Structures are given as C-alpha cells and as structure tokens.
N, C-alpha and C positions, 0 to 999 in steps of 0.2 A: 584869888591867887596870891600866894605868899611872895614877898619880895626877895631879891637876891638870887633867884633861880634863873636858869637859862631855858628859853623856849626852844622846842625842836623845830627844825626847818625841813620841809620835804626835800628829799634827795633829788628828785626830778620834777621841777615845776612844770605845769602844763601851760601851753600857749593859748591865750584867749584872744586871738586876733580876728575873730570872725567865725563864720560857720563853714569850715572846710571838711570836717570829718563827721563821723556819726554822733559824737558828743559835743559838737560845736568847736572842736579843736582843729587847728591847722596842722597838717603833717609837716615833719621836719624837711622833707624834700621840697615842699611847696614854699616854705618860708626861707629857704636857703640857710638852714640851721648852721650856726657857727659856734664853736667852743674854743676859747683861747687856749693854746698849748701851755703846758705847765712851765716850760723853760724858754728863756730867750736864746736865740741862736748865738753860738760862740764861734763864728767863722771869722777868719781874717780877710783883709782885702785881697790877698793872694788866693785864698780859698774861693772867693766869689769870682775872681778873674779866671780861674781854671775850672769852675764848677760846670758840669754838663747841663744843657738846657732842661732836660727832664727833671733834674734835681732842683734847679731853680724854680721850675713850675710847681713842683711839690711843696717846696718851702713857702713860696708866696701864697699858694692856695691854702696851706695849713694855717696861715695867719690872716686869711680872708682878704688878701691884697690882690690887686689886678694881675692877671697872668696874660697880658697882651703885649704886643710889640715884638720886635726881633730880639735875638739873643743879647746884643749889646745893650738894648734898652732895659731888658729884664735885669741884667747884671748891675747896671747903673742904679736902677730903682731899688734893688735889694741892698746894695751898699749904702744908699741914702737912707733907707728905712732901718737898717740893722747895725750899721757901724757908728760908733760914737767918736766925735773928734778927740784927738789926743791933746 
C-alpha cells in the first residue's frame, strides 16, 4: 500500500456483540442502538422551563438520556445536561 492515502471506512459498521441475528449480528432494537445527534440543543433556560413534557421526553431520548421522573425532574435534568454556566 502506498503512503499518504486515505483508507475507506465502512458507512455502517456491523455490531459484533454476540450471536443475536442470522449472521451473528445483534439487531439495533436488541442493543438499544444510539446515534449521537449532529447538533447540540440551543434552548435557553426559559425554553426548558416552558417546554411541554412530550418535547422534553423526545429531547432526552434523542441524546440517550434517562426519560424518568416527573416533569420538574426532567426539566432540571435537561437544564443540567444542556445549559452551560455563563
């Protein structure tokens, strides 16, 4: 192989975590497949304080964070996870 070139990387790597599927692959559903969203949420503290529960649930689930507790707990958790101190 000549130096200086870039190697290609497969677009969708397979999961080799045991024998769950026909080819020894584990399905995405069984592994709890997670893909990091491309952008960091840009909500303000006021946005989180007024955000409906369903939207908080979706946001937390999108980032693979726990969606448990009451509405106040979810708001506090989201603000702690996504807001940066000024």
